N, C-alpha and C positions, 0 to 999 in steps of 0.2 A: 504494500499500500504506500503510495507516494502522497506527501502533504507539502503544499507550497504556500508560503505566506506573501500573499499579494497586497497585502494592506494591513494597517493596524499593527504593524512590526515595527517598534522604536517610535511609535506615534500613536496618538488617541483618535486618529481619523482614517478614513479609507478602509474600514475593516473588510477584508476579503481573505478566506482560507480555502484553498483548492485541494480538494481529496479525489484521488483516481484509485479506483479499486474494484475488482471484479467486474470489469468492464464498463463501469459506470463513472461518470464525472460529476462531482458536486461541488457547490460553492456555498460556503457557510458565510452568510452576509454578503452584501454587494454595496459598499458604502463609498460616498464621495469624500475625497480629501478635502481638507479645509485648513486654514492657517497661512503659514509661511509660503512664499511664491513656489520654493522648490517642491513642496508637497502638492500645492494646487496644480502645478504642471503635470503632476502624474495622471490627473484626471483625463488628459488629453492623450496619453499613451494608450497603445493596444495592449491586452493581455498576452502573456506568453502562450496560451492555449487559445484556440479559436472558440469564441462564444457560441457558436453553432454546435460545438462538441459537448457542451455543458448540458447535463440531462436535468438537473435539479439545482434551484436556490433554495437552501434552507435559512429563513429569515428569523433572527433572533427578536427584533423589535423595529419599530417604525422610525427611530431617529435618522437624520440625514447621513451621519457617519456610518450608518449600517445599511442604508437602503437606497442612498442617493445617487449611486451610479447605475441603478437598473435601467433607466431609459438607454443610456449607452451601450450597455450590455444587449438589450433588445435590438437597438439600432444596428449593431454589429453582427446579428445573427442569432442571439439566443432565442429558442422557441419552446424551451422545456417548462416544467412546472415550478412555480414559486410557492413553497410551503410555509404557512404561518398561521397564527391564531387569528381569529375573527377581528378582535379589536386592533391588532397590528396591520391587518389589510386596510382597515378603515383610515387608520392614522398614516400608513404609508401612502395612501392615495392622496391625502391631504398635504402631506410633506412634499411629495414629488410634484404636485400641482404648484404648490407655493414657490418651491425651489425654481421650477421652470419659469414661472411667472417673473419672480424676482431677476433671474438670469436675463430673461428678455428686455426686462426694463433697464437693467444695469447696462446691457450692450447697447440699447437705444440712447441712453444718457451719455455714454462714453462717445458714442458716434456725433451726437448733436454738440456735445462740449469739446469735441476734438482732443480729448485727454486720453485715447487710447493710445498704446505704442504700436498697435496693428494698424494697417491701413483701413480694415473694417472689423470693428469688435463683432464678436459672434458669441452667442449663448452656448454654453456647454451641450444643452439640449433644449428643446422648445416644448410649450404646452402639449403640442400635437404628439411629440415624440413621448412625452410622459404618460399620455393616454394609451399609448399602445402596449404599455406595461400591464394594464389592469386585468385584461382577459386571461393572464397567465397566473393569477392568483388562485391558490386552492388551500382552503382553511382546514386546520386541524384542531383538535381539543387537547387541553392539558392532560396529561397522564394517560394517554390513549395510544398505544403503540400503532405505527403505521408501517406496513411493509411497502417499500418503494420499488422493490423488486424481490424475487424469490430469496435472495441472499442479503439483503440489508434492510434492517429495521431502524425506525427512527422514532423518537418520543420527545415531546415537548413538556417541559416542566416549568412552574412558575418562578421566574427570577426577580419579581418584586420591584424593578426598576422604574417602569412606566406601565401604563395600561396594556395589557396584553404581552409584556415582555417575558421571554422565554429563555430558559437554557435548554440545549439540545443534547439529547442522548443517541449516539448513532452505535449501532451494532452491526459488525461487519468482519469477516475473515477470523471469527473467534475472538474478536477484540471488542472492548467497549470504549468509545471515545467520548468524552463530555466536553462540550462547548459551553462556558459559562454565559455567553453574552455579557451584557452589563448587569452586575448584581446590585440590586437594590439594598436598602437598609432594614434591619429587623424592626425599628420603631419609626418608620416612614409615617408621615400625616396621613397619607391616602392610601397607599399601597399596603398589601398584605406581606409578611416576611417572606423571603426567598426559600425555596426548597433546596436542601443540601443533598448533594449526591451521596449514595452509599456505596457504590461500585464504579471503578473506573480504571482501565489499564492506562489511559493517556488522558490527561486533562489540558485544556486550553482555557486558561484562566485570564481575566482581564485584570490589568494593574493599574488603572487610572490614577487611584489614590494609594498606591503601593508604598509610599514613603510618608504619608500623612495620616494623622488620627483626627477626626472632627472633633472640634472643641465641644466641650460638655456645657454648652451655654442656652440661656433661654431666648430662642429665636423670637417668640412673641414681644419679649421685652425689648430686645435689639430693634425689631421693627418699630415698636412703639416710641422708643427713644429717637431714633433717627428721623420719624416722620414728625413728631411733635416739635423737635428742634428746628427743622426746616420750615414748617408751616408758621412757627412763631416768628420767624424771620421774613416772612412773606415770600418764601421760596418755594419751588416745584421740586416734587420727588419724581424720579425718573427711574423705573426698575427694568432694566433690560432682561426679558424672560423667555425662557424656552417654552415655546407654545404647547409642547405636550408635557404635562404632569406639573412642571414648575409653576407655571402661571396659574393652574388650578390649586396648587398648594398654597401659593401666596394669595390667592382669592380666599381660601379657606381661612388663613391666619388673619387677613385683614377683616373678614366677616365677624370672626371671633372678637378681634378688638373693638370692632364698632358696637357689638352686642353689649359688650362689657364697658362701653362708654371709655375707653382709654385713648382713643384718638378723635379728632374733632370731625365735625360734619361738613366736610369739603368734597368736591367731586372726586371720586374713585373711578378711574377709567381704565377699562381693557381695551386696548387698541391693538387687536390682532385678529383679523378675520379667522386665520386658523386656529388661534387660541379659543375663539367663541366656538367654532366647529368641533374641536375637541371636547370642549365642555358637553356638546350635545352627545358625543361618543360616550363619556361618562354617565349621561343619563340613560342612554340606550344599553349600558353594560353594568347595572348596579351589582351583580355578582362579582365582579372583577375589582372592587375597590370598597373602601370602608364607609363612603358617604351614603346615606339615604336619599331617596328622591326627594323627601321633603326638606333635607339639608340643601341640596341641589337648587331647589326653588327659593328657599330663603337667601342662599348666597347671592343669587342672580339680582335679587331686589337691592343689593348693596352698591352694585356697580352700574355706570353707564357703559354699554358695549357699543363700540364703533366698528362698523364694517366698511362704511364709505369713506374713501380718503378725502372727500370734501369736508367731512366732519373732523377728520384728523387736521386738516389746515385750520379750521375754525377753533379747534381746542389748543393748537399751538399758539395762535395769536390772541388767545384769551388769557390774560397774565393773571388771573386770580390763582391763589395757591391751589395746589391740587396734587393728586398722587396718580402717575400714569404708569402703567405696566404694558410694555410693547415689545414685540419681537423684533430682532432676534436676540437670543441669549448670550452669544458670544460677541455680538455688536458687529457682526460681518454683513449684515444686510438688513432689510425690512424697515418697518416704519420707526424704529426706534432712531434710526439715523436722522430722519427729518426732525425729530423732537431735539436731538443733541445738536444739530446745526444751529438751532435757535436758543437752546439753553446751556450749552456746554461752556459758553464764555461769560456765564453769569455766576458770581460767587456765592449767591444766595440758593442756587441750585444744588440739589444732592443726587447723585446717581449711586444707586445701591446695586452692587455685583451680587448675585445670588447663586452662581453655579460655576463649574468648571470652565476655566478660559484656556483654550489650546494655544501653544506657542504660536506667535505671529499675528493672533487676532487682536482686534482693537480692544476687545474687553481686557486681554492679557496685558496690552500695552498701559491701559488706564490703571490697572492694578499696580504696574510697575512704575508708575509715576510719570508717565510721559507728559511732557510740557505741552505737546501739541498733538492732534490726530487728523488725519487726512480723511475726508468724506466727499465722495462725488468729485474727486479732483482738486479739491480746496482744503487748506490747512487751517484748523481751528485751535485757538489757544485754550488750553485746559485750565479753567479757573473754577469750576464747579468742585464741590467736595466729592471725592471718590471713596466710597465706604463698601465694606464686604461683609455679607453674612455668610459664613461658611456653614453653619449648621442646616442649610436648606439643601444641600447636596443630595441628588437622588442615587449617588453611587455609594457603595459600601467603602469604607475607609480601610486601612491596613488591618485593624483589628477585626472588621466585618469580613474581609476576604480569607483572613486565617480562619475565623469561625465557620465560613462556608465549607472549608475542607475538614471539618471536625468529625464528621460523621462517617468517613470512608472506612470501610471495614478492612481492606487491605491496601498497603502501599502501592500507589500507581507506579508503573514502570518510569514515568517521566510526566512532568508538568511544564507546558510551554506557557511562558507569560507574554501575553499579547496585549494589544489596546492600551499602551502605556508608553510614556516617553522612557528613555533608557535609563535614567537615574531611579524613578520610582519602581521600574521594574526589576531593576537588579537590586535595590533594597529589599523588595518583597521576596525575591529570591533566597537572599541571606536569611530573612526571617523564617520562611518556609523551612530551610535547612535546619535552622536552630530549633524550631519547635517540634517539627515532625520528622527531620531527616530524609525528607523526599528529594529526589533527584529533580533539579529544575534547569530549564534552558530559556534564555532570552533570544528568540530567533531574529535573524536580520530580515530586512525587506528582500523578498523574492527568494529567501532561502528555501532549499528543498531538503526534507526529511524523509527517510523511509521507515516506516513502522513495521 
């Protein structure tokens, strides 16, 4: 059996792991690279194997870094089946359409403003190309084995990361391979705790927070403090949010704070059509999270939901104090950029970063103290307060990842640490050796291993 790491190796983006066995070719996830230019340029490269030869894509969840390259795969010839849970299918559709729309808009702006380095800027894929993916989705249920051919069995288990997120157990050639996907937290506000594997010959474990432990802080109190301090000074709070799960988690916490009268009665705005659509998926899948339908209904009453960009413009130029949650979470695109263009140079503004920021993203630059950031070809001075709330991460931290391994009945032959930058992955490798004495490897991009 041959395994090749085509993405998510040495980086937290572009997750793709290719498996060739028993005449079948499978791809675990098909993510888009984000962040620094060297990574983004990989999105334009062809795979070392022809997409038409791939039989299955097994999709752990619907985030862009795990599903965002599917339109390219299909455009280049993939016509197999994409297996995932029903919520993942719904979320991936939204993510892909939104990604394609943003790329089309960014290319159009670059061409109109003449700030592209290319003669003609092109989107990585179009909305029409994204739609070509949808007919290939086939849904599966958690904990129900599926025979994808007479010799290969696959099962999806709850990963707890976002709605529908799964770990994938693959049985073939008398071996059990487990792909963690992104692992959630045991105490997540909305998601149920992740299922921990019992048996695995080979594990492919994410290492996003492999060198970090989430602070044991009161997230509600942090939100309350930051919001009250900003509003007292007549400022606006801008929270770049990941449209899937993070925005809904923030909605939940703000709803609780409003109920408890701990934050003032100002406009609380959700400005992300995709985030609003994801909330509809929450309502359609009450068995997949902790919220009741009555909770969802009460939460909605707290917020102004903006779908039309004309409302975005009106909100931007309404200078009354407010709290705005807008995508994207890493400040790489989306409507949050329109808010930052107007508010980032105001010292009374607060920008609250609430999730992982990949290397090279604007969000990472803001956290690292950048004096200016580039948006739509222009540079803006960063005069706003840039704050971070780490306790809202949807990823397990180092302790959570170690705990995820705690129920293995026998030592695996090897653990491959993927979906993490090199330093976190290597520190997690050391911790796993110290705690369990399991053999670990941090694979390189495009590396091939034989199992």
